[in-house]
C-alpha positions in Angstrom: 40.8 -2.5 40.4 37.7 -2.3 38.0 34.5 -0.5 39.0 31.8 -2.9 39.5 29.2 -0.5 38.4 30.9 -0.1 34.8 30.0 -3.0 32.8 32.0 -4.3 29.6 31.0 -3.9 26.2 29.9 -7.5 26.0 27.6 -7.0 29.1 26.1 -4.0 27.5 25.4 -5.8 24.2 27.0 -2.9 22.6 29.5 -3.8 19.9 29.8 -1.4 17.0 31.1 -4.3 14.6 28.2 -6.5 15.6 25.6 -3.6 15.4 27.0 -2.8 11.9 26.7 -6.3 10.7 23.2 -6.7 12.0 22.1 -3.6 10.2 23.9 -4.7 6.9 22.1 -8.1 7.2 18.8 -6.3 7.7 19.5 -4.1 4.8 20.2 -6.9 2.5 17.0 -8.7 3.6 14.9 -5.7 2.8 16.6 -5.1 -0.5 15.8 -8.7 -1.6 12.3 -8.5 -0.1 11.6 -5.1 -2.1 12.9 -6.7 -5.3 11.2 -9.9 -4.8 7.8 -8.0 -4.4 8.5 -5.8 -7.4 9.7 -8.8 -9.7 6.7 -10.8 -8.4 4.0 -8.3 -9.2 5.6 -7.7 -12.6 5.7 -11.3 -13.5 2.1 -11.8 -12.1 0.7 -9.1 -14.2 2.5 -10.3 -17.4 1.3 -13.8 -16.9 -2.4 -12.6 -16.3 -2.2 -10.5 -19.4 -1.0 -13.3 -21.6 -2.9 -16.1 -20.0 -6.3 -14.4 -19.9 -6.0 -11.5 -22.4 -7.9 -9.5 -19.8 -6.9 -5.7 -19.5 -5.0 -4.9 -16.4 -7.1 -2.8 -14.2 -6.5 -1.3 -10.7 -8.5 -4.3 -9.1 -6.4 -6.8 -10.8 -3.2 -4.9 -9.7 -4.5 -4.7 -6.2 -5.3 -8.4 -6.2 -1.9 -9.3 -7.6 -0.1 -7.0 -4.9 -2.0 -8.7 -2.1 -1.0 -12.1 -3.3 2.6 -11.3 -4.2 3.6 -9.7 -0.9 3.1 -12.7 1.3 4.9 -15.0 -1.2 7.8 -12.7 -1.3 8.0 -12.6 2.4 7.9 -16.3 2.4 10.5 -16.6 -0.2 13.0 -14.2 1.6 12.4 -15.1 5.3 12.0 -18.7 5.2 13.1 -20.4 1.8 16.1 -18.2 1.3 17.6 -19.4 4.6 17.2 -23.0 3.9 20.3 -24.8 2.3 18.5 -27.2 0.0 21.7 -28.4 -1.6 22.9 -29.6 1.8 19.5 -31.3 2.5 19.5 -33.1 -0.8 23.1 -34.1 -0.5 22.3 -35.9 3.0 19.1 -37.5 1.5 21.0 -38.8 -1.6 24.0 -39.8 0.3 21.7 -42.1 2.5 20.2 -43.7 -0.5 23.6 -44.9 -1.7 
């Protein structure tokens, strides 16, 4: 007979495999987010330099950082989770 005070792993929400997968997923998201921020800042600074010819100052870098971070978050958290191929396939199949 089982002890009613003792809960199973599923009741305790402790599953080592599930926990490991969750951390791995979070790790991948943060890696892409960090990479997205660095690449976004770099490309924005290059575009500003070539488009305007202005020297890159600390003020310009701070503005670029303030703009790049929200877009990197949007790109990683929202848009990377949307399967646009599936959406377009549904749209174009309806139009046939």
